[in-house]
C-alpha positions in Angstrom: -11.8 -26.1 -59.9 -10.9 -25.7 -63.5 -7.8 -26.6 -65.5 -6.1 -23.8 -67.5 -4.1 -23.9 -70.7 -0.9 -22.4 -72.1 -0.6 -20.2 -75.2 3.1 -20.7 -76.0 5.3 -23.6 -76.9 7.4 -22.9 -73.8 4.4 -23.1 -71.5 3.1 -26.2 -73.2 6.5 -27.8 -72.2 5.7 -26.7 -68.6 2.4 -28.6 -68.8 3.9 -31.8 -70.2 7.0 -31.9 -68.1 7.1 -33.1 -64.5 9.8 -31.6 -62.4 11.9 -33.9 -60.2 14.6 -33.8 -57.7 17.0 -36.3 -56.2 15.4 -37.7 -53.1 16.8 -39.8 -50.2 15.1 -41.9 -47.6 14.2 -39.8 -44.4 13.1 -40.7 -41.0 9.3 -40.5 -40.5 7.6 -38.0 -38.3 6.8 -39.1 -34.8 3.1 -39.7 -34.2 1.2 -40.1 -31.0 -2.1 -42.0 -30.9 -4.7 -41.2 -28.4 -7.7 -43.4 -29.0 -9.7 -42.8 -25.8 -12.5 -40.5 -27.0 -12.9 -42.4 -30.3 -13.3 -45.7 -28.6 -16.2 -44.4 -26.6 -17.9 -43.4 -29.8 -17.6 -46.9 -31.2 -18.8 -48.5 -27.9 -22.0 -46.4 -28.2 -22.3 -47.6 -31.9 -20.8 -51.1 -31.9 -22.5 -51.9 -35.3 -21.0 -49.1 -37.3 -19.0 -50.2 -40.3 -15.8 -48.7 -41.6 -17.7 -46.8 -44.2 -20.2 -45.4 -41.7 -17.4 -44.3 -39.3 -15.7 -42.5 -42.2 -19.1 -40.8 -42.9 -19.2 -39.7 -39.2 -15.8 -38.1 -39.5 -16.7 -36.4 -42.9 -19.9 -35.0 -41.6 -18.5 -33.4 -38.4 -15.5 -32.0 -40.3 -17.5 -30.5 -43.2 -20.4 -28.9 -41.4 -20.1 -25.1 -41.2 -22.8 -23.0 -39.7 -23.7 -19.8 -41.6 -21.8 -20.8 -44.8 -23.7 -18.0 -46.6 -21.2 -15.7 -44.9 -18.3 -17.2 -46.8 -19.3 -16.8 -50.4 -16.5 -17.4 -52.9 -17.2 -18.1 -56.5 -15.0 -20.5 -58.5 -12.8 -18.5 -60.8 -13.4 -15.4 -58.7 -10.5 -12.9 -58.3 -7.9 -11.3 -60.6 -4.3 -10.2 -60.1 -4.1 -6.6 -59.3 -1.5 -5.2 -61.7 -2.1 -1.6 -60.5 -1.3 -0.3 -57.1 -0.4 -3.3 -54.8 -1.0 -3.0 -51.1 1.8 -4.4 -49.0 0.4 -7.5 -47.5 3.5 -8.0 -45.5 3.2 -4.7 -43.6 -0.6 -4.6 -43.7 -0.3 -0.8 -43.8 0.0 1.9 -46.4 3.5 3.5 -46.2 4.1 7.1 -47.4 6.9 6.7 -50.0 8.6 10.0 -48.9 9.1 8.7 -45.3 9.5 5.0 -46.0 12.7 3.4 -44.9 15.1 2.0 -47.4 14.1 -1.5 -46.5 10.4 -0.8 -47.0 11.1 0.8 -50.4 13.1 -2.2 -51.4 10.2 -4.6 -50.5 7.7 -2.4 -52.3 9.9 -2.7 -55.4 10.1 -6.5 -55.1 6.3 -6.7 -54.7 5.7 -5.1 -58.1 4.9 -7.7 -60.9 8.0 -8.8 -62.8 8.2 -7.7 -66.4 6.4 -10.3 -68.5 9.4 -11.2 -70.9 11.7 -11.7 -67.9 9.1 -13.7 -66.1 8.7 -16.1 -69.1 12.5 -16.4 -69.2 12.5 -17.2 -65.5 9.9 -20.0 -66.1 11.9 -21.3 -69.0 15.1 -21.5 -66.9 13.2 -23.3 -64.2 12.0 -26.0 -66.7 15.5 -26.5 -68.0 16.9 -26.7 -64.5 14.3 -29.3 -63.5 15.0 -31.4 -66.6 18.7 -31.3 -65.8 18.0 -32.3 -62.2 15.8 -35.2 -63.2 18.6 -36.5 -65.5 21.2 -36.2 -62.7 18.7 -38.1 -60.4 18.7 -41.0 -62.9 22.5 -41.1 -62.9 23.0 -41.3 -59.1 21.0 -42.0 -56.0 22.1 -40.3 -52.8 21.7 -41.6 -49.3 22.5 -39.6 -46.1 21.9 -41.9 -43.1 24.2 -39.9 -40.8 22.9 -36.4 -41.5 21.5 -34.2 -38.8 17.8 -34.3 -38.1 15.7 -32.8 -40.9 13.0 -30.1 -40.6 9.6 -31.6 -40.5 7.1 -30.5 -43.1 3.5 -31.5 -42.7 1.2 -31.1 -45.7 -2.6 -31.1 -45.1 -4.5 -32.1 -48.2 -3.8 -34.1 -51.4 -5.1 -31.6 -54.0 -3.4 -29.7 -56.8 -1.2 -27.5 -54.5 0.0 -30.5 -52.4 0.7 -32.6 -55.5 2.8 -29.9 -57.1 4.6 -29.2 -53.9 5.4 -33.0 -53.5 6.9 -33.1 -57.0 9.1 -30.1 -56.3 10.2 -30.5 -52.7 13.7 -32.0 -52.0 13.3 -34.8 -49.4 17.1 -34.9 -49.0 16.6 -31.7 -46.9 13.1 -32.2 -45.3 11.1 -34.9 -43.6 7.8 -34.6 -45.4 4.5 -36.1 -44.2 1.1 -35.7 -45.9 -2.1 -35.9 -43.9 -5.4 -36.3 -45.7 -8.5 -38.5 -45.5 -7.9 -39.2 -49.3 -4.8 -41.2 -50.2 -4.8 -40.1 -53.8 -4.6 -37.1 -56.0 -7.8 -36.4 -58.0 -7.8 -34.8 -61.5 -10.9 -32.7 -60.6 -11.5 -31.2 -64.1 -12.6 -34.6 -65.4 -15.0 -35.4 -62.5 -18.0 -34.3 -64.7 -17.0 -36.9 -67.3 -16.6 -39.6 -64.7 -20.0 -39.0 -63.3 -21.7 -40.1 -66.5 -19.1 -42.8 -67.4 -17.0 -41.1 -70.1 -14.0 -41.9 -68.0 -13.6 -44.2 -65.0 -12.9 -42.9 -61.5 -9.5 -44.7 -61.1 -8.3 -43.3 -64.4 -8.2 -39.8 -63.0 -6.7 -40.7 -59.6 -3.1 -41.3 -58.6 -1.9 -42.7 -55.3 -0.3 -39.9 -53.3 2.6 -42.2 -52.5 3.4 -42.5 -56.2 3.9 -38.8 -56.6 6.7 -38.7 -54.1 7.8 -42.1 -52.7 10.1 -40.5 -50.2 7.3 -38.6 -48.5 5.2 -40.2 -45.7 1.4 -40.4 -45.8 -1.0 -40.6 -42.9 -4.7 -41.3 -43.6 -6.6 -38.9 -41.3 -8.6 -35.8 -41.1 -7.1 -32.7 -39.4 -9.5 -31.4 -36.7 -7.3 -28.8 -34.9 -4.1 -27.0 -35.2 -2.1 -25.8 -32.2 0.0 -23.0 -33.6 1.8 -22.3 -30.3 3.1 -25.9 -30.0 3.2 -26.5 -33.7 1.0 -29.6 -33.5 -1.8 -30.9 -35.8 -4.5 -33.0 -34.2 -6.2 -35.6 -36.4 -8.7 -38.5 -36.3 -8.8 -41.6 -38.4 -10.7 -44.8 -38.8 -8.7 -47.8 -37.6 -9.8 -51.3 -38.2 -8.7 -54.7 -36.7 -10.5 -57.4 -38.7 -14.2 -56.4 -38.9 -14.0 -54.1 -35.8 -13.4 -50.4 -36.5 -13.0 -47.4 -34.3 -12.2 -43.7 -34.7 -8.9 -42.9 -33.1 -7.1 -39.6 -32.5 -3.5 -38.8 -33.2 -1.3 -35.7 -33.3 1.7 -34.8 -35.4 4.3 -32.1 -34.7 5.7 -29.9 -37.5 8.4 -27.3 -38.1 6.6 -26.0 -41.2 2.9 -26.6 -42.1 1.6 -26.5 -45.6 -2.1 -25.8 -45.3 -3.7 -27.0 -48.5 -7.1 -28.6 -47.5 -9.0 -26.9 -50.3 -12.6 -25.8 -50.0 -16.0 -27.5 -50.0 -19.2 -26.7 -51.9 -21.0 -23.7 -50.5 -24.8 -24.0 -50.1 -25.2 -20.3 -49.2 -27.5 -21.4 -46.4 -30.3 -22.3 -48.8 -32.6 -24.9 -47.2 -32.6 -28.4 -48.6 -29.3 -28.2 -50.6 -27.3 -30.6 -48.4 -30.2 -32.9 -48.0 -31.4 -33.3 -51.6 -28.6 -32.1 -54.0 -25.6 -34.0 -55.4 -22.2 -32.1 -55.3 -19.3 -32.5 -57.7 -16.1 -32.2 -55.6 -14.9 -35.8 -54.9 -15.0 -39.3 -56.4 -17.8 -40.2 -54.1 -19.8 -37.4 -55.5 -19.3 -38.5 -59.1 -20.2 -42.1 -58.1 -23.3 -40.9 -56.4 -24.4 -38.9 -59.5 -23.8 -41.9 -61.8 -25.9 -44.1 -59.6 -28.7 -41.5 -59.3 -28.7 -40.9 -63.1 -29.2 -44.6 -63.8 -31.8 -44.8 -61.0 -33.8 -42.0 -62.6 -33.9 -43.8 -66.0 -34.8 -47.2 -64.5 -37.5 -45.7 -62.3 -39.0 -43.8 -65.3 -39.0 -47.0 -67.2 -41.4 -48.7 -64.9 -45.0 -49.2 -66.1 -48.1 -47.4 -64.9 -46.4 -44.0 -64.9 -48.0 -40.9 -66.5 -46.0 -38.9 -69.1 -46.0 -36.0 -66.6 -44.5 -38.2 -63.9 -41.8 -39.6 -66.3 -40.8 -36.1 -67.3 -40.5 -35.0 -63.7 -38.3 -38.1 -62.9 -36.1 -37.4 -66.0 -35.6 -33.7 -65.3 -32.0 -33.1 -64.3 -31.4 -29.7 -62.6 -27.9 -28.3 -62.7 -27.6 -25.4 -60.3 -24.7 -23.1 -61.2 -23.6 -22.2 -64.8 -19.9 -21.8 -64.1 -17.3 -24.2 -65.6 -18.3 -27.2 -63.4 -22.1 -26.8 -64.1 -21.7 -26.2 -67.8 -19.3 -29.1 -68.2 -21.6 -31.5 -66.3 -24.6 -30.4 -68.3 -22.6 -30.9 -71.5 -21.4 -34.4 -70.4 -25.0 -35.3 -69.5 -26.2 -34.1 -72.9 -23.7 -36.4 -74.5 -24.9 -39.4 -72.5 -28.5 -38.7 -73.5 -27.6 -38.2 -77.2 -25.1 -41.0 -77.6 -26.2 -43.7 -75.1 -29.9 -42.8 -74.5 -31.1 -44.2 -77.9 -29.3 -47.5 -77.1 -30.6 -48.0 -73.7 -33.7 -46.0 -73.3 -35.1 -45.1 -76.7 -38.7 -44.7 -75.5 -37.7 -42.3 -72.6 -35.7 -39.8 -74.6 -38.7 -37.6 -75.3 -39.2 -37.1 -71.5 -35.6 -36.1 -70.7 -35.0 -32.4 -69.7 -31.8 -30.7 -68.5 -32.4 -27.4 -66.8 -29.4 -25.2 -66.0 -30.3 -22.7 -63.2 -28.1 -19.6 -62.7 -28.7 -16.6 -60.5 -26.6 -14.3 -62.7 -27.4 -13.2 -66.3 -24.5 -15.1 -67.9 -22.9 -18.6 -68.2 -19.2 -19.2 -67.8 -18.4 -15.8 -66.2 -14.6 -16.0 -66.6 -14.9 -16.3 -70.4 -15.1 -13.6 -73.1 -18.6 -12.6 -74.1 -18.4 -14.2 -77.6 -17.4 -17.5 -76.0 -20.3 -17.3 -73.5 -22.6 -16.9 -76.5 -21.1 -19.9 -78.1 -21.6 -21.9 -75.0 -25.2 -21.0 -74.8 -25.6 -22.0 -78.5 -24.0 -25.4 -77.9 -26.0 -26.1 -74.7 -29.3 -25.3 -76.4 -28.7 -26.8 -79.8 -31.2 -29.3 -81.2 -30.7 -32.8 -80.0 -28.5 -35.0 -82.2 -28.8 -38.7 -81.3 -25.9 -40.9 -82.5 -28.4 -42.8 -84.6 -30.4 -40.2 -86.7 -33.4 -42.6 -86.9 -34.2 -41.8 -83.3 -34.9 -38.1 -84.1 -38.4 -39.2 -85.2 -39.1 -40.3 -81.6 -38.7 -36.7 -80.5 -41.8 -34.4 -80.3 -41.8 -31.3 -82.5 -39.8 -28.3 -81.1 -38.2 -30.6 -78.5 -35.6 -28.8 -76.4 -33.3 -31.0 -74.3 -31.6 -28.2 -72.4 -33.1 -25.1 -71.0 -31.1 -22.2 -69.5 -32.8 -20.4 -66.6 -30.7 -17.3 -66.1 -31.4 -14.6 -63.5 -33.1 -17.4 -61.5 -32.0 -17.8 -57.9 -32.9 -20.8 -55.8 -34.7 -20.2 -52.6 -35.2 -23.8 -51.4 -34.6 -27.3 -52.6 -37.4 -29.8 -51.6 -37.5 -33.6 -52.0 -38.7 -33.4 -55.6 -39.2 -29.7 -56.4 -36.8 -26.7 -56.6 -38.3 -23.4 -55.6 -37.0 -20.3 -57.4 -36.9 -16.7 -56.1 -39.6 -15.7 -58.5 -42.1 -18.2 -57.1 -41.7 -20.8 -59.8 -41.3 -24.5 -58.8 -39.4 -27.0 -61.0 -40.0 -30.7 -60.5 -36.8 -32.7 -60.7 -35.5 -36.3 -60.5 -31.8 -35.4 -59.7 -30.3 -32.0 -58.8 -26.6 -31.2 -59.0 -25.3 -28.2 -57.0 -22.3 -26.5 -58.6 -22.5 -23.0 -57.2 -19.4 -21.8 -55.4 -16.9 -22.6 -52.7 -17.0 -22.4 -48.9 -14.5 -23.1 -46.1 -13.9 -26.3 -44.2 -14.2 -26.2 -40.4 -10.4 -26.7 -40.1 -9.8 -23.5 -42.0 -12.2 -21.5 -39.8 -10.4 -23.1 -36.7 -7.0 -21.9 -38.0 -8.4 -18.4 -38.6 -9.9 -18.4 -35.1 -6.6 -19.5 -33.6 -5.0 -16.4 -35.2 -7.7 -14.0 -34.2 -5.3 -12.3 -31.8 -2.9 -11.6 -34.7 -3.9 -8.2 -36.1 -2.5 -9.1 -39.5 -5.0 -12.0 -40.0 -8.0 -10.4 -38.3 -7.9 -7.1 -40.3 -8.2 -8.8 -43.7 -10.9 -11.4 -43.1 -13.5 -9.0 -44.6 -11.6 -9.6 -47.8 -10.6 -13.2 -47.3 -14.2 -14.3 -46.3 -13.4 -17.5 -44.5 -10.1 -18.3 -46.3 -6.8 -18.1 -44.6 -5.0 -14.9 -45.5 -1.5 -15.2 -46.8 1.2 -12.8 -47.9 2.9 -12.6 -51.3 5.3 -15.4 -50.3 2.3 -17.7 -49.4 3.0 -17.4 -45.6 -0.1 -17.3 -43.4 -0.4 -13.8 -41.9 0.3 -13.9 -38.1 2.1 -17.3 -38.2 5.7 -16.0 -38.2 6.3 -17.9 -41.4 5.9 -21.4 -40.1 2.6 -22.0 -41.8 2.1 -21.5 -45.6 -1.2 -21.7 -47.5 -2.0 -23.0 -51.0 -5.0 -23.2 -53.2 -8.7 -22.6 -52.5 -8.3 -22.5 -48.7 -6.1 -19.4 -48.9 -6.3 -15.8 -50.1 -3.4 -13.7 -51.3 -4.4 -10.4 -49.9 -2.1 -8.3 -52.1 -3.9 -9.5 -55.2 -6.7 -12.0 -55.2 -6.4 -15.0 -57.5 -9.0 -17.2 -59.1 -9.9 -20.5 -57.3 -8.5 -22.8 -60.0 -6.3 -25.8 -60.3 -3.7 -23.7 -62.2 -3.3 -21.2 -59.3 -2.9 -24.0 -56.7 -0.5 -25.9 -58.9 1.7 -22.9 -59.5 1.7 -22.0 -55.8 2.7 -25.5 -54.9 5.6 -25.5 -57.4 6.8 -22.0 -56.2 6.7 -23.0 -52.5 8.4 -26.4 -53.1 11.2 -24.7 -55.1 11.6 -22.0 -52.5 12.1 -24.5 -49.7 14.2 -26.8 -51.7 16.6 -23.9 -52.4 17.0 -23.4 -48.7 15.2 -20.0 -48.4 14.5 -19.0 -44.8 10.7 -18.3 -44.6 11.0 -17.0 -41.0 13.9 -14.5 -41.2 12.5 -12.3 -38.4 10.8 -9.0 -37.9 12.0 -5.8 -39.5 14.0 -3.3 -37.4 10.9 -1.1 -36.8 8.9 -4.2 -35.7 6.2 -3.6 -38.3 6.3 -6.7 -40.4 7.8 -10.2 -41.1 10.7 -9.9 -43.5 10.5 -11.6 -46.9 12.3 -15.1 -47.2 16.0 -14.8 -47.4 18.3 -17.0 -49.5 21.1 -19.0 -48.0 24.3 -16.8 -48.5 26.5 -20.0 -48.8 24.6 -21.4 -51.8 25.3 -20.4 -55.4 22.2 -18.9 -57.1 20.6 -20.7 -60.0 20.3 -19.1 -63.4 16.5 -18.7 -62.8 17.2 -16.9 -59.5 19.7 -14.5 -61.3 17.0 -13.7 -63.9 14.6 -13.0 -61.0 17.1 -10.8 -59.2 17.6 -8.8 -62.3 13.8 -8.4 -62.7 13.3 -7.3 -59.1 16.6 -5.4 -58.9 17.4 -7.3 -55.7 18.9 -10.5 -54.6 18.6 -9.9 -50.9 15.1 -11.5 -50.7 13.1 -14.1 -52.5 10.8 -12.8 -55.3 7.1 -13.1 -54.3 4.7 -15.6 -56.0 3.5 -14.3 -59.4 0.6 -16.0 -61.1 0.9 -16.7 -64.8 -2.6 -16.7 -66.2 -2.4 -19.1 -69.1 -6.0 -19.3 -70.1 -9.2 -21.3 -69.6 -10.9 -24.3 -71.1 -14.5 -25.7 -70.9 -16.2 -28.6 -72.6 -19.6 -27.7 -74.1 -20.7 -31.1 -75.4 -21.1 -32.8 -78.8 -17.3 -32.8 -79.4 -17.0 -29.1 -78.9 -15.1 -27.0 -76.3 -14.1 -23.4 -75.6 -10.5 -22.3 -75.2 -9.4 -18.8 -74.2 -5.6 -18.1 -74.1 -4.1 -15.1 -72.5 -1.2 -13.6 -74.5 -0.5 -10.8 -72.1 -1.0 -10.5 -68.3 -3.3 -7.5 -68.8 -5.8 -9.7 -70.6 -5.9 -7.3 -73.5 -4.8 -9.8 -76.1 -6.5 -13.2 -76.2 -6.7 -16.2 -78.5 -10.1 -17.7 -78.6 -11.2 -21.1 -79.9 -14.3 -23.1 -80.0 -15.9 -26.1 -81.7 -13.7 -28.9 -82.9 -10.5 -26.8 -82.6 -11.3 -26.0 -79.0 -12.2 -29.7 -78.4 -8.9 -30.9 -79.7 -7.0 -28.4 -77.6 -9.2 -29.3 -74.5 -8.5 -33.1 -74.9 -4.8 -32.7 -75.6 -4.2 -30.4 -72.6 -6.3 -32.5 -70.2 -4.4 -35.6 -71.4 -1.0 -34.1 -71.2 -1.8 -32.5 -67.7 -2.5 -35.9 -66.2 -0.2 -36.4 -63.3 1.5 -39.7 -64.6 1.9 -41.8 -67.7 -0.4 -44.3 -66.2 -3.2 -41.8 -66.0 -2.7 -40.6 -69.5 -2.9 -44.2 -70.8 -6.0 -45.0 -68.8 -7.8 -41.8 -69.8 -7.0 -42.4 -73.5 -8.3 -45.9 -73.2 -11.5 -44.7 -71.5 -12.1 -42.2 -74.3 -11.5 -44.9 -76.9 -13.8 -47.4 -75.2 -16.6 -44.7 -74.9 -16.3 -43.9 -78.6 -16.4 -47.6 -79.6 -18.8 -49.2 -77.1 -20.6 -46.3 -75.3 -20.8 -45.6 -71.6 -21.2 -48.4 -69.0 -24.4 -48.1 -67.0 -23.9 -51.2 -65.1 -24.8 -50.9 -61.4 -22.5 -53.0 -59.2 
């Protein structure tokens, strides 16, 4: 998932400012543990460690048969600014015979005018700043209040983190369930995989994001939508003895934000032999494999041909993740290779394999050409004297476009055209696929016509309406991020989209909107969320009401495309900023200017001051002392 960037001063403030609300301590959600089936597993495998048991849970909750049927490319999807199909009704309504209510909803669903939308965003920023100031002046407690609604959040990604920042826990009992007890700044995983930054510098404990929300370490395995219950499993240890135990949690509202996993498209050998780049463990595995390749190639009695095969690094996928990893790897070879492995540099090859004819598909053509130029430029070691060690016409990076992968073997990648590429390490960065829990939720809604009818469009993602409510769930389940698909206008699978969705939904619930107001009089569709009539509207809501010409319902989620960034190595980066929602006017930057913007945005977008400090220190250490290749 890629991080995106603002093109105005107002939106820069939105990046740098964290919204906050006054929170009060709330009672924790009741949990029922049922460890019977898991104890049997451990009795059959009494020697399994905690790490091995976690691997058992991960494997059985990530395996998807036929994942080639759920192809979703990172960055795919655009907002439909033309005719918008009504995802609430899931039907086309003749404007001449439509009811007054249907006409009103159709008007609300139209994109809000861009100037008014920016004013709305500005008002929200100001209101959040004022709320954070008032929170510093007073701390509220409500020990005798009535029982709060229970919100369960599945996942700790961008959508969940943004929701946790925005939700008011004075009003809700919030519990997060995830096998990962931290938020991960995914755009910098490529840098952490080669040692430019450290893993802990780009993570933040989920409890620090909202200390009034509860957290349960576990993996959701099943969702009972009828009884509003989430079933989970977790590794529980007593001393050195560990077991897998089951538990379940009830909810009033479920925020489904589990994200996506890497899609192998059903290609043989990908899961067995390729590294991915989705989690911290993936980056750690890549860093270890990278050093292993160099140390292995440094052993005596190897032929030059064998050394070149060992030091060939294949990057499959030329989207933002693949290009940024290839660029970070180039930096490692150019800046640290001469210091650690001067005699091996001439054997190093980086091969970027892409099935399409372009790199960085979301970018403008001129920026794509600049990315190709940067990736294939002549090697520039930090110490110029090492240039003499390179053979004539040495090319560190080779782009293999229009080259699909048919199979990945232990030490060879087979392409569709019959070529075979020997490799020492392969990184797969080629698209998203659903997790089993997402497919289970879709299956549980198969009797709901609204969900079933749009799966040809959603392709293994949970279909949601324009207010982020899961179709067929009566408004009690809401979807965020890569696991979901807004059927009224598909959005790119990026961090920016998930973050904006989390902020929108957190604010909607904090302002007491009713997300389950019932079915319309004709029994056709779920009505849009309704505001609390006893609450005074905020200034931002008044702007929204003016833009939609209605204050009867909540305005739908509207994505603000702020632009995209990508690092291309050697202290250069690409920046593409959207000035208008139509995409007709763009500001493009590359080279050192793009690099400065890339670093400043990534630094400001870190979720806490602690992360900003640690990332800045890591960048400084890398510049002064190089990357750490120690294996511990």
